[in-house]
C-alpha positions, 0 to 999 in steps of 0.5 A, a space after each residue: 713796480 709796487 711789489 719791487 718797492 715793497 721787497 726793497 723796503 722789506 730787505 732794507 728793514 730786516 738788517 736794521 731790525 737784526 742790528 737793533 735786536 743784537 744791540 739790545 741783547 748786548 746792552 741787556 747783557 752788560 747791564 745785568 752783568 754790572 747789576 749782578 757784580 754790584 749785588 755780589 759785592 754788597 753781599 760780601 760786605 754784608 757778610 762781614 768777611 773780607 774775600 781775598 781773590 787772586 790777582 786778575 791777569 790783564 789783557 782779556 777780551 769780552 767773551 773770549 777772555 785770554 784765549 787770544 793770548 793762549 792761542 798764539 804760536 808760543 806754547 801755552 806753558 811759556 805764556 802762563 810762565 811769563 804771566 806768572 812772572 808778572 802777576 805772581 805764583 797764583 792768578 786768575 785768567 778768563 777762558 771764554 766766560 769762565 774764570 780759571 785759577 792758574 797756580 805756578 808753584 809746587 807749594 801752592 799746587 800741593 795746598 790746592 790739591 791736598 789741603 783744600 781738595 774739596 774746594 778745587 775738586 768740583 767742575 762747573 755745572 754746564 747744560 751741555 755736560 748734563 745732556 752729554 753725560 746723561 745727568 752727570 753720569 760720567 765721572 770725568 764731567 760729574 761735579 764733586 759730591 756723593 755720586 762722584 765719590 762713590 764712582 771714584 771708589 768703585 773705579 779705584 777698587 775695581 779697575 785700578 787695583 793691582 790684581 786687575 792691572 796684572 790681569 790686563 797686562 797682556 792687553 796693554 802690551 799687545 796694544 803698545 806693540 800694535 801701536 808701535 808697529 803702526 807708527 813704524 809702518 806709516 812713517 818708515 
């Protein structure tokens, strides 16, 4: 009888402990995010610079950001176009916990990708990217820097040169032909 009472008391206390730990983590996250934002704002004021930021799109959820808006039945490009009508040609959205800049005019996109390409060329340094790509060894996920520039140069000269493309033309043609044949056989 006493063992059953102990098991019942133990089983009732475990969810309470888990809820308490979860609430503690959420509150610590909230406090640290407020603290870091406050420090970041003071740093900008102390530097004497006025930092211009793009308008922030409303409607984001904590941890999810704007993913609930982009995940509906309406195509994403139409959702972003509607948001551009509301917030202007350049604005920021949250994709999960990462902030992303959305540019919707050709002029601003050209300025971002040509004039200011170094500011937009890098990728976020994530632990999963570092582990999966063997310390950022893959060009697709490596951050902008000397290694990325060197690998891009090698890829451009060795893989994408006109001579190499002509040498591999027959392989591309055979792959396209076999893909079209597979599609025809599967759906006809």
